[in-house]
SEFIKOL-184108 format. One record per residue: residue in three letters; y, x, z of N, C-alpha, C in turn. Coordinates in steps of 0.2 Angstrom, whole numbers, padded with zeros to 4 digits, always signed. Layout:
N
ALAYXZYXZYXZ/...
END
This chain:
438
MET-0006+0004+0000+0000+0000+0000+0006+0004+0000/ALA+0011+0002-0004+0017+0006-0004+0021+0007+0003/LYS+0024+0012+0004+0027+0013+0010+0034+0009+0011/LEU+0034+0006+0016+0040+0002+0017+0046+0006+0020/ASP+0052+0005+0017+0058+0008+0019+0064+0004+0017/ALA+0070+0007+0017+0076+0003+0016+0077+0001+0009/GLY+0072+0003+0005+0073+0001-0002+0067-0003-0005/SER+0062-0004+0000+0056-0008-0002+0055-0014+0002/PRO+0053-0020-0002+0052-0026+0002+0045-0026+0005/THR+0043-0031+0009+0037-0031+0013+0031-0031+0008/VAL+0032-0035+0003+0027-0036-0002+0030-0035-0009/LEU+0028-0030-0012+0030-0028-0019+0029-0033-0024/PRO+0033-0035-0028+0032-0040-0033+0028-0038-0039/HIS+0025-0042-0042+0021-0040-0048+0025-0041-0054/TYR+0027-0036-0058+0031-0037-0064+0026-0037-0071/THR+0028-0042-0075+0024-0042-0081+0026-0036-0086/ALA+0022-0034-0091+0024-0028-0095+0031-0030-0098/GLU+0032-0036-0100+0039-0038-0104+0044-0037-0099/GLU+0043-0039-0093+0049-0038-0088+0050-0031-0086/ARG+0045-0027-0086+0046-0020-0084+0050-0017-0090/ARG+0048-0018-0096+0052-0016-0102+0059-0018-0102/HIS+0060-0024-0100+0067-0027-0100+0071-0023-0095/ARG+0069-0022-0089+0072-0019-0083+0074-0012-0085/ILE+0069-0008-0088+0070-0001-0090+0075-0001-0095/PHE+0075-0005-0100+0080-0005-0105+0087-0006-0102/ALA+0087-0011-0097+0094-0012-0094+0096-0006-0090/ILE+0092-0002-0087+0094+0004-0084+0096+0009-0089/VAL+0093+0010-0095+0095+0014-0100+0102+0012-0103/ALA+0103+0006-0104+0109+0003-0107+0115+0004-0102/ALA+0114+0003-0096+0119+0004-0091+0121+0011-0090/SER+0116+0015-0089+0117+0022-0088+0120+0026-0094/SER+0119+0023-0100+0122+0026-0106+0129+0026-0106/GLY+0132+0021-0103+0139+0020-0102+0142+0025-0097/ASN+0138+0026-0092+0139+0031-0087+0140+0038-0090/LEU+0135+0040-0094+0135+0046-0098+0141+0047-0102/VAL+0143+0042-0106+0149+0042-0110+0155+0043-0106/GLU+0156+0039-0100+0162+0039-0096+0163+0047-0094/TRP+0158+0050-0091+0158+0057-0088+0159+0062-0094/PHE+0156+0061-0100+0158+0065-0105+0165+0065-0107/ASP+0168+0059-0108+0175+0058-0110+0180+0061-0104/PHE+0178+0060-0098+0182+0062-0093+0182+0070-0092/TYR+0177+0073-0093+0177+0080-0092+0178+0084-0098/VAL+0178+0081-0104+0179+0085-0110+0186+0087-0110/TYR+0191+0083-0107+0198+0085-0106+0198+0092-0103/ALA+0195+0093-0097+0195+0100-0094+0193+0105-0098/PHE+0188+0104-0102+0185+0109-0106+0189+0111-0113/THR+0193+0106-0115+0197+0107-0121+0205+0109-0119/ALA+0207+0109-0113+0214+0110-0111+0216+0117-0113/LEU+0212+0121-0113+0214+0128-0115+0216+0128-0122/TYR+0214+0124-0127+0216+0124-0134+0222+0119-0135/PHE+0222+0113-0131+0228+0109-0133+0234+0109-0129/ALA+0234+0113-0123+0239+0113-0118+0246+0115-0122/ALA+0246+0120-0126+0252+0122-0130+0255+0116-0134/SER+0251+0112-0136+0253+0107-0141+0257+0101-0137/PHE+0256+0101-0130+0259+0095-0127+0264+0098-0121/PHE+0263+0104-0119+0267+0107-0114+0270+0114-0117/PRO+0276+0114-0121+0278+0119-0124+0282+0124-0120/LYS+0278+0128-0116+0281+0133-0112+0278+0140-0114/GLU+0282+0145-0113+0280+0152-0116+0274+0154-0112/ASP+0274+0153-0105+0269+0155-0101+0263+0151-0102/PRO+0257+0154-0104+0251+0150-0105+0248+0147-0098/THR+0249+0151-0093+0247+0148-0086+0251+0142-0084/VAL+0257+0142-0086+0261+0136-0084+0258+0130-0088/GLN+0257+0131-0095+0254+0126-0099+0247+0123-0096/LEU+0243+0128-0094+0237+0126-0091+0238+0122-0084/LEU+0242+0124-0080+0244+0121-0074+0246+0113-0075/GLN+0250+0113-0080+0253+0106-0082+0247+0102-0085/ALA+0243+0104-0089+0237+0101-0091+0232+0099-0085/ALA+0232+0104-0080+0228+0102-0075+0231+0097-0070/GLY+0237+0097-0070+0241+0091-0066+0239+0084-0069/VAL+0239+0084-0076+0237+0078-0079+0230+0076-0077/PHE+0226+0081-0077+0219+0080-0076+0218+0077-0068/ALA+0222+0080-0064+0222+0078-0057+0224+0071-0056/ALA+0229+0069-0060+0232+0062-0059+0227+0057-0061/GLY+0223+0059-0066+0217+0054-0068+0212+0054-0062/PHE+0211+0059-0059+0206+0059-0053+0209+0055-0048/LEU+0216+0055-0046+0218+0051-0041+0219+0044-0042/MET+0218+0042-0049+0217+0035-0051+0211+0031-0049/ARG+0206+0035-0047+0199+0033-0046+0199+0027-0040/PRO+0203+0028-0034+0202+0023-0030+0205+0016-0032/ILE+0210+0016-0037+0213+0010-0040+0207+0007-0044/GLY+0204+0011-0048+0198+0009-0052+0193+0006-0048/GLY+0191+0010-0042+0186+0007-0038+0187+0000-0035/TRP+0194-0001-0033+0196-0008-0031+0196-0013-0036/LEU+0199-0011-0042+0200-0016-0047+0193-0018-0050/PHE+0189-0013-0052+0183-0015-0056+0178-0018-0051/GLY+0178-0015-0044+0174-0018-0039+0175-0025-0038/ARG+0181-0027-0038+0183-0034-0037+0181-0038-0043/LEU+0182-0035-0049+0180-0039-0055+0173-0040-0056/ALA+0169-0035-0054+0162-0035-0054+0159-0041-0049/ASP+0162-0041-0043+0160-0046-0038+0162-0053-0040/ARG+0168-0054-0043+0170-0061-0045+0169-0063-0052/VAL+0168-0059-0056+0167-0061-0063+0160-0059-0066/GLY+0157-0053-0063+0151-0051-0065+0150-0044-0066/ARG+0144-0041-0065+0143-0034-0066+0144-0032-0074/LYS+0141-0036-0078+0141-0035-0085+0148-0034-0088/ALA+0152-0039-0086+0159-0040-0088+0163-0033-0086/SER+0162-0031-0080+0165-0026-0077+0163-0019-0081/MET+0157-0018-0082+0155-0012-0086+0157-0012-0093/LEU+0158-0018-0096+0160-0018-0103+0168-0017-0103/ILE+0171-0019-0099+0179-0018-0099+0180-0010-0097/SER+0176-0008-0092+0177-0001-0090+0175+0004-0096/ILE+0170+0003-0100+0168+0008-0105+0173+0007-0111/SER+0176+0001-0112+0181-0001-0117+0187+0003-0116/MET+0189+0003-0109+0195+0007-0107+0194+0014-0108/MET+0188+0017-0107+0187+0024-0108+0187+0026-0116/CYS+0185+0021-0120+0185+0022-0127+0192+0022-0129/PHE+0196+0018-0127+0203+0017-0129+0207+0024-0127/GLY+0205+0026-0121+0209+0032-0118+0207+0038-0122/SER+0200+0039-0124+0198+0044-0128+0201+0044-0135/LEU+0201+0038-0138+0204+0038-0145+0211+0039-0145/MET+0215+0037-0139+0222+0038-0139+0223+0046-0138/VAL+0219+0050-0135+0220+0057-0134+0219+0060-0141/ALA+0214+0058-0144+0212+0060-0151+0217+0060-0156/VAL+0221+0055-0156+0226+0054-0161+0233+0055-0159/LEU+0234+0057-0153+0241+0058-0150+0245+0063-0154/PRO+0251+0062-0156+0256+0067-0159+0257+0072-0154/THR+0259+0078-0156+0261+0084-0152+0268+0084-0150/TYR+0270+0088-0145+0277+0089-0143+0281+0090-0149/ALA+0279+0094-0153+0283+0096-0159+0285+0090-0163/GLN+0281+0085-0163+0282+0079-0167+0286+0074-0164/ILE+0285+0073-0158+0288+0067-0154+0292+0069-0148/GLY+0292+0076-0146+0295+0078-0140+0292+0076-0134/ALA+0296+0075-0129+0293+0073-0122+0289+0067-0121/LEU+0289+0063-0127+0285+0057-0126+0277+0059-0127/ALA+0276+0065-0130+0269+0067-0131+0265+0068-0124/PRO+0268+0072-0120+0265+0073-0113+0265+0067-0109/PHE+0270+0063-0110+0270+0056-0106+0264+0052-0108/LEU+0263+0051-0115+0257+0047-0118+0250+0050-0116/LEU+0250+0057-0115+0244+0060-0113+0242+0058-0106/LEU+0248+0058-0102+0247+0056-0095+0244+0049-0095/VAL+0247+0044-0099+0245+0037-0099+0238+0037-0101/ALA+0236+0041-0106+0229+0040-0108+0224+0043-0102/ARG+0226+0048-0099+0222+0050-0093+0222+0045-0087/LEU+0227+0042-0086+0228+0037-0081+0223+0031-0082/ILE+0223+0029-0089+0218+0024-0091+0211+0026-0090/GLN+0209+0033-0092+0203+0035-0091+0201+0036-0083/GLY+0206+0038-0079+0205+0039-0072+0203+0032-0069/ILE+0206+0027-0071+0205+0020-0068+0198+0018-0070/SER+0196+0019-0077+0190+0017-0080+0184+0021-0076/VAL+0184+0027-0075+0179+0031-0072+0179+0029-0065/GLY+0184+0028-0062+0184+0026-0055+0180+0019-0054/GLY+0181+0015-0059+0177+0008-0058+0170+0009-0061/GLU+0169+0014-0065+0162+0014-0067+0157+0015-0062/TYR+0158+0020-0057+0153+0022-0053+0150+0016-0049/GLY+0155+0012-0045+0153+0007-0041+0149+0001-0044/THR+0151-0001-0050+0148-0006-0054+0141-0004-0057/THR+0141+0002-0060+0135+0004-0062+0130+0005-0057/ALA+0132+0008-0051+0127+0009-0045+0125+0003-0043/THR+0129-0002-0043+0127-0009-0040+0122-0012-0045/TYR+0124-0012-0052+0119-0015-0057+0113-0012-0057/MET+0112-0005-0057+0106-0002-0057+0102-0003-0051/SER+0105-0003-0045+0101-0005-0039+0098-0012-0039/GLU+0102-0016-0043+0099-0023-0043+0094-0025-0048/VAL+0094-0021-0053+0090-0022-0059+0084-0018-0058/ALA+0084-0012-0054+0078-0008-0054+0072-0011-0051/LEU+0066-0009-0053+0060-0011-0050+0059-0010-0043/ARG+0057-0015-0039+0056-0014-0032+0051-0009-0031/GLY+0052-0005-0026+0047+0000-0024+0048+0006-0028/GLN+0052+0006-0033+0054+0012-0037+0062+0012-0038/ARG+0065+0009-0034+0073+0009-0034+0076+0016-0034/GLY+0073+0020-0029+0076+0027-0029+0075+0030-0035/PHE+0069+0030-0038+0068+0033-0045+0072+0031-0050/PHE+0073+0025-0051+0077+0022-0057+0084+0023-0056/SER+0086+0022-0049+0094+0023-0048+0096+0030-0049/SER+0091+0035-0048+0093+0042-0049+0096+0043-0056/PHE+0094+0039-0061+0097+0041-0068+0104+0040-0068/GLN+0107+0037-0063+0115+0037-0063+0117+0044-0063/TYR+0114+0048-0059+0117+0055-0059+0114+0060-0064/VAL+0108+0058-0067+0105+0061-0073+0110+0060-0078/THR+0113+0054-0079+0118+0054-0085+0125+0056-0083/LEU+0127+0056-0077+0133+0059-0074+0133+0067-0076/ILE+0128+0070-0074+0127+0077-0075+0126+0079-0083/GLY+0122+0074-0086+0121+0075-0093+0128+0074-0097/GLY+0132+0070-0095+0139+0070-0098+0143+0076-0098/GLN+0142+0079-0092+0146+0086-0091+0143+0091-0096/LEU+0136+0091-0096+0132+0096-0100+0134+0095-0107/ILE+0134+0089-0110+0135+0088-0117+0142+0090-0119/ALA+0147+0088-0114+0154+0090-0115+0154+0098-0116/VAL+0150+0102-0112+0150+0109-0113+0147+0111-0120/LEU+0142+0108-0121+0138+0109-0127+0142+0108-0134/VAL+0146+0102-0134+0150+0101-0139+0156+0106-0140/ILE+0158+0108-0135+0163+0114-0135+0160+0120-0138/VAL+0154+0122-0135+0151+0128-0138+0150+0128-0145/VAL+0148+0122-0148+0146+0121-0155+0153+0122-0159/LEU+0158+0119-0156+0165+0119-0160+0167+0127-0160/GLU+0166+0130-0154+0168+0137-0154+0165+0141-0159/THR+0158+0139-0160+0154+0143-0165+0156+0142-0172/LEU+0158+0135-0174+0159+0133-0180+0167+0134-0183/LEU+0171+0134-0178+0178+0134-0180+0182+0141-0177/THR+0187+0143-0180+0191+0148-0177+0195+0146-0172/ASP+0198+0151-0168+0202+0149-0162+0208+0146-0165/ASP+0211+0148-0170+0217+0144-0173+0216+0137-0175/GLN+0210+0136-0178+0208+0129-0180+0207+0125-0174/LEU+0204+0127-0169+0203+0124-0162+0209+0122-0159/ARG+0214+0126-0159+0221+0125-0156+0225+0120-0161/ALA+0224+0120-0167+0228+0116-0172+0225+0109-0172/TRP+0218+0108-0173+0216+0101-0173+0208+0100-0170/GLY+0205+0106-0170+0198+0105-0168+0197+0102-0161/TRP+0202+0103-0156+0201+0101-0150+0201+0093-0150/ARG+0203+0090-0155+0203+0082-0155+0196+0080-0156/ILE+0191+0084-0159+0185+0081-0161+0181+0079-0155/PRO+0180+0082-0150+0176+0079-0144+0179+0073-0142/PHE+0185+0071-0142+0188+0065-0140+0186+0059-0145/VAL+0185+0061-0151+0183+0056-0156+0176+0055-0155/VAL+0172+0060-0154+0165+0059-0152+0164+0055-0146/GLY+0168+0056-0141+0167+0052-0135+0169+0044-0137/ALA+0174+0043-0141+0176+0036-0142+0170+0033-0146/VAL+0167+0036-0151+0162+0033-0155+0156+0032-0151/ALA+0154+0037-0146+0149+0036-0141+0150+0030-0137/ALA+0156+0029-0135+0158+0023-0131+0157+0016-0135/VAL+0158+0016-0141+0157+0010-0145+0149+0009-0145/VAL+0145+0014-0146+0138+0013-0146+0136+0010-0139/SER+0139+0013-0133+0137+0010-0127+0139+0003-0126/ILE+0145+0001-0129+0147-0006-0128+0142-0011-0131/PHE+0140-0009-0137+0135-0013-0140+0128-0014-0136/LEU+0126-0008-0133+0120-0008-0128+0122-0012-0122/ARG+0128-0012-0119+0129-0015-0113+0130-0023-0114/ARG+0132-0025-0121+0132-0032-0122+0125-0035-0122/THR+0120-0032-0122+0113-0035-0122+0111-0036-0114/LEU+0115-0033-0110+0113-0034-0103+0112-0041-0100/THR+0108-0042-0095+0108-0048-0092+0111-0048-0085/GLU+0115-0052-0083+0119-0052-0077+0115-0053-0071/THR+0116-0049-0066+0111-0049-0060+0114-0053-0055/GLN+0121-0054-0055+0124-0058-0049+0123-0065-0051/LYS+0121-0069-0045+0121-0076-0046+0128-0080-0046/THR+0128-0085-0050+0134-0089-0051+0137-0091-0044/GLU+0133-0094-0040+0136-0096-0033+0139-0090-0029/VAL+0136-0084-0030+0139-0078-0027+0146-0077-0029/ARG+0146-0076-0036+0153-0075-0039+0158-0080-0037/GLU+0156-0086-0036+0161-0091-0035+0163-0092-0028/SER+0159-0088-0023+0161-0089-0016+0168-0086-0015/LYS+0171-0088-0009+0177-0086-0007+0177-0078-0005/ALA+0171-0076-0003+0171-0069-0001+0170-0064-0006/ALA+0169-0067-0012+0167-0062-0018+0173-0058-0019/GLY+0172-0051-0019+0177-0046-0021+0183-0046-0016/SER+0182-0049-0010+0188-0049-0005+0189-0043-0001/LEU+0195-0040-0001+0196-0034+0003+0196-0036+0010/GLY+0199-0042+0012+0199-0045+0018+0192-0045+0021/VAL+0187-0048+0018+0180-0049+0020+0177-0042+0021/LEU+0178-0038+0016+0175-0031+0017+0178-0027+0023/PHE+0184-0027+0024+0187-0024+0030+0186-0027+0037/ARG+0185-0034+0036+0184-0038+0043+0177-0038+0045/ASP+0172-0039+0040+0165-0040+0042+0161-0034+0040/HIS+0163-0029+0036+0159-0024+0034+0162-0017+0035/MET+0167-0017+0040+0170-0010+0040+0165-0005+0043/PRO+0161-0006+0047+0156+0000+0049+0152+0002+0043/ALA+0150-0002+0039+0146+0000+0033+0151+0004+0028/PHE+0157+0001+0027+0162+0005+0023+0163+0012+0025/LEU+0164+0013+0032+0165+0019+0035+0159+0024+0034/THR+0153+0021+0035+0147+0025+0034+0147+0028+0027/VAL+0148+0023+0022+0148+0025+0015+0153+0031+0014/LEU+0159+0029+0016+0165+0034+0015+0163+0041+0018/GLY+0160+0041+0024+0158+0047+0028+0153+0051+0024/TYR+0148+0048+0021+0143+0053+0018+0145+0054+0011/THR+0149+0050+0008+0152+0051+0001+0157+0057+0002/ALA+0161+0058+0007+0165+0063+0008+0161+0070+0008/GLY+0156+0070+0012+0152+0076+0012+0148+0077+0006/GLY+0145+0072+0003+0141+0073-0003+0146+0075-0009/SER+0152+0072-0010+0156+0074-0015+0159+0081-0014/LEU+0160+0083-0008+0162+0090-0007+0157+0095-0009/ILE+0151+0094-0007+0146+0099-0009+0144+0099-0016/PHE+0144+0093-0019+0143+0092-0026+0148+0096-0030/TYR+0154+0095-0029+0159+0099-0033+0159+0106-0031/THR+0157+0108-0025+0157+0115-0024+0152+0119-0028/PHE+0146+0116-0029+0140+0119-0033+0140+0117-0040/THR+0145+0113-0042+0145+0111-0049+0151+0114-0053/THR+0157+0110-0052+0163+0112-0056+0166+0119-0053/TYR+0166+0120-0046+0169+0126-0043+0165+0132-0044/MET+0158+0131-0044+0154+0137-0043+0155+0142-0049/GLN+0156+0140-0055+0157+0144-0060+0163+0149-0059/LYS+0168+0146-0056+0174+0151-0054+0172+0155-0048/PHE+0168+0153-0044+0166+0157-0038+0162+0163-0040/LEU+0158+0162-0045+0154+0167-0048+0158+0173-0051/VAL+0163+0170-0054+0168+0175-0057+0173+0179-0052/ASN+0176+0175-0048+0181+0177-0044+0178+0181-0037/THR+0173+0178-0035+0170+0181-0028+0164+0185-0029/ALA+0159+0183-0034+0153+0187-0035+0154+0192-0040/HIS+0160+0191-0044+0162+0196-0049+0157+0197-0055/PHE+0154+0191-0057+0150+0191-0063+0155+0190-0069/PRO+0153+0192-0075+0157+0191-0081+0157+0183-0083/VAL+0162+0181-0086+0163+0174-0087+0157+0171-0091/ARG+0155+0175-0096+0150+0172-0100+0143+0172-0096/THR+0142+0177-0092+0136+0177-0088+0136+0171-0083/SER+0142+0170-0080+0142+0164-0075+0141+0157-0079/SER+0144+0157-0085+0143+0151-0089+0136+0149-0091/TYR+0132+0155-0092+0125+0154-0093+0121+0152-0087/ILE+0123+0155-0082+0120+0153-0075+0121+0146-0074/MET+0127+0144-0074+0128+0137-0072+0126+0132-0077/THR+0125+0133-0084+0123+0129-0089+0115+0127-0087/ILE+0111+0133-0086+0104+0132-0084+0103+0129-0078/ALA+0107+0130-0073+0107+0127-0066+0108+0120-0066/LEU+0113+0118-0070+0115+0111-0071+0110+0107-0074/PHE+0107+0110-0079+0101+0106-0083+0095+0105-0078/LEU+0093+0110-0075+0088+0110-0070+0090+0105-0064/TYR+0096+0105-0062+0098+0100-0057+0098+0093-0060/MET+0100+0092-0066+0099+0085-0069+0092+0083-0069/CYS+0087+0087-0070+0080+0086-0071+0077+0084-0064/MET+0080+0087-0058+0078+0086-0052+0079+0079-0049/GLN+0084+0075-0052+0086+0069-0049+0080+0064-0049/PRO+0076+0062-0054+0071+0057-0053+0066+0059-0048/LEU+0065+0066-0048+0060+0068-0043+0062+0067-0036/PHE+0068+0068-0034+0071+0067-0027+0072+0059-0026/GLY+0073+0055-0032+0073+0048-0031+0067+0045-0029/ALA+0061+0048-0033+0055+0045-0031+0053+0047-0024/LEU+0055+0053-0022+0054+0055-0015+0056+0050-0010/SER+0062+0048-0011+0066+0043-0007+0062+0036-0007/ASP+0058+0035-0012+0054+0029-0012+0048+0030-0007/ARG+0046+0036-0006+0040+0037-0002+0042+0038+0005/ILE+0048+0042+0007+0050+0043+0014+0055+0039+0016/GLY+0059+0035+0012+0064+0031+0014+0071+0034+0013/ARG+0076+0030+0011+0082+0032+0010+0086+0036+0016/ARG+0085+0033+0021+0088+0035+0028+0085+0042+0029/ASN+0079+0043+0028+0076+0050+0030+0079+0055+0024/SER+0079+0053+0018+0082+0058+0013+0089+0060+0015/MET+0093+0055+0017+0100+0057+0019+0101+0061+0025/LEU+0096+0060+0030+0096+0064+0036+0094+0071+0035/LEU+0089+0072+0030+0087+0078+0028+0093+0082+0024/PHE+0096+0078+0020+0102+0081+0017+0107+0084+0021/GLY+0109+0080+0026+0114+0082+0031+0112+0088+0035/ALA+0106+0087+0038+0103+0093+0042+0102+0099+0039/ILE+0099+0099+0033+0097+0105+0029+0104+0108+0026/GLY+0108+0104+0024+0114+0106+0021+0119+0109+0027/ALA+0119+0107+0033+0123+0110+0038+0120+0116+0040/ILE+0113+0117+0040+0110+0124+0042+0111+0129+0036/CYS+0110+0127+0030+0109+0132+0025+0116+0133+0021/MET+0121+0129+0021+0127+0131+0017+0130+0137+0018/VAL+0131+0139+0024+0135+0145+0026+0130+0151+0023/PRO+0124+0152+0025+0120+0157+0023+0119+0158+0015/ILE+0119+0152+0011+0118+0152+0004+0125+0155+0001/LEU+0131+0152+0003+0137+0154+0001+0138+0162+0002/LYS+0136+0164+0008+0137+0171+0010+0133+0175+0006/ALA+0127+0173+0004+0122+0177+0000+0125+0177-0007/LEU+0128+0172-0010+0131+0171-0016+0137+0176-0017/GLN+0140+0177-0011+0146+0181-0011+0145+0188-0013/THR+0139+0191-0011+0137+0198-0012+0131+0199-0017/VAL+0129+0193-0020+0123+0194-0025+0125+0198-0031/SER+0121+0202-0034+0122+0206-0040+0118+0204-0046/SER+0112+0201-0045+0108+0199-0050+0109+0192-0052/PRO+0110+0190-0059+0111+0184-0061+0105+0179-0059/PHE+0099+0182-0059+0093+0178-0058+0093+0176-0050/ALA+0095+0180-0046+0096+0179-0039+0101+0174-0038/ALA+0107+0174-0041+0112+0169-0041+0110+0163-0043/GLY+0106+0162-0049+0104+0156-0051+0099+0153-0046/GLY+0095+0157-0043+0090+0154-0038+0093+0151-0032/LEU+0098+0155-0030+0102+0152-0024+0105+0146-0025/ILE+0109+0145-0031+0112+0139-0033+0107+0134-0034/LEU+0101+0135-0037+0096+0130-0037+0094+0127-0031/VAL+0093+0132-0026+0091+0130-0019+0096+0125-0016/ALA+0103+0127-0017+0108+0122-0015+0108+0116-0018/LEU+0107+0116-0025+0107+0110-0029+0101+0105-0027/ALA+0096+0108-0025+0090+0104-0023+0092+0101-0017/ILE+0095+0104-0012+0098+0101-0006+0102+0095-0008/VAL+0107+0096-0012+0112+0091-0015+0108+0085-0018/SER+0103+0087-0021+0099+0081-0024+0096+0076-0020/LEU+0095+0078-0013+0093+0073-0008+0098+0067-0008/TYR+0104+0069-0009+0110+0064-0009+0111+0061-0016/THR+0112+0065-0021+0114+0063-0027+0109+0058-0031/SER+0103+0060-0030+0098+0056-0033+0098+0048-0030/ILE+0100+0047-0024+0100+0040-0021+0107+0038-0019/SER+0112+0042-0022+0119+0040-0020+0121+0033-0021/GLY+0119+0030-0027+0121+0023-0028+0117+0018-0025/ILE+0110+0019-0024+0106+0014-0021+0107+0014-0014/VAL+0108+0020-0010+0109+0019-0003+0116+0016-0001/LYS+0121+0016-0006+0127+0013-0004+0126+0006-0006/ALA+0123+0004-0011+0122-0003-0013+0118-0007-0007/GLU+0113-0004-0004+0109-0007+0001+0113-0008+0008/MET+0120-0006+0008+0124-0007+0014+0128-0013+0013/PHE+0128-0016+0008+0133-0022+0007+0130-0028+0004/PRO+0132-0034+0006+0129-0040+0003+0132-0041-0004/PRO+0129-0045-0009+0130-0045-0016+0137-0047-0017/GLU+0141-0052-0013+0147-0054-0014+0153-0049-0014/ILE+0151-0043-0010+0156-0038-0010+0153-0031-0011/ARG+0147-0031-0014+0144-0025-0015+0147-0020-0020/ALA+0149-0022-0026+0152-0018-0031+0159-0015-0028/LEU+0163-0019-0024+0169-0017-0021+0168-0012-0016/GLY+0163-0014-0011+0162-0009-0006+0159-0002-0008/VAL+0155-0002-0013+0152+0004-0016+0157+0008-0019/GLY+0161+0004-0024+0166+0008-0028+0172+0010-0024/LEU+0175+0006-0020+0181+0009-0016+0179+0014-0011/ALA+0174+0014-0008+0172+0019-0003+0170+0025-0006/TYR+0167+0025-0012+0165+0031-0016+0172+0034-0019/ALA+0176+0030-0022+0182+0033-0025+0187+0036-0020/ILE+0187+0033-0014+0192+0036-0009+0189+0043-0007/GLY+0182+0043-0005+0179+0049-0002+0179+0054-0008/ASN+0178+0052-0014+0177+0057-0019+0184+0060-0021/ALA+0189+0056-0021+0196+0058-0023+0199+0063-0018/ILE+0198+0062-0011+0200+0066-0006+0196+0072-0005/PHE+0190+0072-0005+0186+0077-0003+0183+0081-0009/GLY+0180+0077-0014+0178+0080-0020+0183+0083-0024/GLY+0188+0079-0025+0194+0081-0029+0198+0087-0027/SER+0197+0088-0020+0201+0094-0017+0197+0100-0016/ALA+0190+0100-0017+0186+0105-0016+0188+0112-0019/GLU+0189+0112-0025+0191+0118-0028+0198+0121-0026/PHE+0203+0116-0024+0209+0118-0022+0209+0121-0015/VAL+0205+0118-0011+0204+0120-0004+0200+0127-0004/ALA+0195+0128-0008+0191+0134-0008+0196+0140-0010/LEU+0200+0139-0016+0204+0144-0018+0210+0145-0013/TRP+0213+0140-0010+0218+0141-0005+0216+0146+0001/MET+0209+0144+0003+0207+0148+0009+0205+0155+0006/LYS+0203+0156+0000+0202+0163-0003+0208+0167-0003/ALA+0214+0163-0006+0220+0167-0006+0223+0168+0000/ALA+0221+0165+0006+0224+0166+0012+0220+0172+0016/GLY+0215+0174+0012+0211+0180+0015+0205+0178+0020/ASN+0203+0171+0019+0198+0169+0024+0194+0164+0020/GLU+0190+0167+0015+0186+0163+0011+0180+0159+0015/GLN+0178+0163+0020+0172+0160+0023+0173+0154+0027/MET+0180+0153+0028+0182+0146+0032+0179+0140+0027/PHE+0180+0141+0021+0177+0136+0016+0170+0135+0017/TYR+0166+0140+0018+0159+0139+0019+0158+0135+0025/TRP+0161+0136+0031+0160+0132+0037+0163+0125+0036/TYR+0168+0124+0032+0171+0118+0031+0165+0113+0027/VAL+0162+0116+0022+0157+0113+0019+0151+0111+0024/SER+0149+0116+0028+0144+0115+0033+0146+0109+0038/ALA+0152+0109+0040+0154+0104+0045+0154+0097+0042/MET+0156+0097+0036+0155+0090+0032+0148+0088+0032/MET+0143+0093+0031+0136+0091+0031+0134+0088+0038/VAL+0137+0090+0044+0136+0088+0050+0138+0080+0050/VAL+0144+0079+0047+0147+0072+0047+0142+0068+0043/VAL+0139+0070+0038+0135+0067+0034+0129+0065+0038/PHE+0126+0070+0042+0120+0068+0046+0122+0063+0051/LEU+0127+0063+0054+0129+0059+0060+0130+0051+0057/VAL+0134+0051+0051+0135+0044+0049+0128+0041+0046/SER+0124+0046+0043+0117+0043+0041+0113+0040+0046/LEU+0114+0042+0052+0110+0039+0058+0111+0031+0058/ARG+0117+0029+0055+0119+0022+0054+0115+0018+0049/LEU+0112+0022+0044+0108+0018+0039+0102+0014+0041/PRO+0101+0009+0038+0096+0004+0040+0089+0008+0040/ARG+0084+0007+0044+0078+0009+0044+0073+0006+0039/ILE+0074-0001+0039+0069-0005+0035+0073-0010+0031/ALA+0077-0014+0035+0081-0020+0032+0086-0018+0027/SER+0087-0022+0021+0091-0020+0016+0094-0027+0013/TYR+0101-0027+0012+0104-0032+0009+0100-0034+0002/LEU+0098-0029-0001+0095-0030-0008+0088-0034-0007/HIS+0085-0034-0002+0079-0038-0001+0081-0046-0001/ASP+0087-0048+0001+0089-0055+0001+0091-0058-0006/ASP+0093-0054-0010+0096-0057-0016+0092-0055-0023/HIS+0088-0050-0022+0084-0047-0028+0077-0045-0026/
END
């Protein structure tokens, strides 16, 4: 008999072959949009080197990149608004409608960047329009996480919810990897001058086209939220969320803060860490991180399936405990490592620890809230924790390094893992809201 945990009902239902195919296709269709969203969001960071001068006409390239990074950060800070807006929409109108609007906004934002006139053509309006496009994308990606996590948790097969929900992070990481791959291909096929003149626009066109494909896939989805739930007064209500479910909201916010911090530490920041602290060549660090991220992506279903066996609560407690113990030693070892193979191995150990969280990130949050405010609770708590702690990870790490006390960052990450462990004690042992409605 399947092990009972916070994600498994007392008696597992029998699914027909047709229903299994339908639910698995729904997971694919929902997660395809997640891949496109993250591809479009991160391709901006990877192409900024080539388009910065077209929108920010300063003689100093560093100033141009800082201005481009500022626009990127502005998109990041829009996530809480997206989490609230699309969470409310998903709870009041439906998960499917929210996901369709979210991916459509990302498509529009990408296409807008792809065709924007440069500063030389329209002056100061060019960087302003670039900012508008990124704000649109920031709202979109902020709303994508909560709604997709909610939908995938509700449509996934009972007894295998951890496994199937893990594909949210498979596609999230996959979106980043594909963005890197597209840039590498363009750098191989085009000259530096061609990339700066027009080649940087190609990834945004690719993202817009991929978003259209995802829109058609998502149009086939079946709504998982019941009509009477959508029409209830509590649906998508901030008042109900904060009045009746504040403990759950703070719990999700707590482990999202630590989870996002460690995720960005060992993904987006780690390449810079390998160059600036471990003193690897840029190309070597790129190879290390590309391979590590690919293997990390492949880990997600394995750790998701593990949570189906040992329980979501136990997975999160292990994440907090092992993370608190191991982060300082791993980061100290990476600081002095000289072999790229040793560096890759240490990063993979860290990413395996992170996988205890990322593989079940969506499902464990969804299980904390009832259906009428599930998308709002998941999306808003994630967006706030991610924007504050995940978004600041690189800045805090570099600031502490510049202050001559880089190891303080290691202890900061470890301390946040202690927070994760403590708030994970509040996770349900067996009961789950998902048992009641799906």
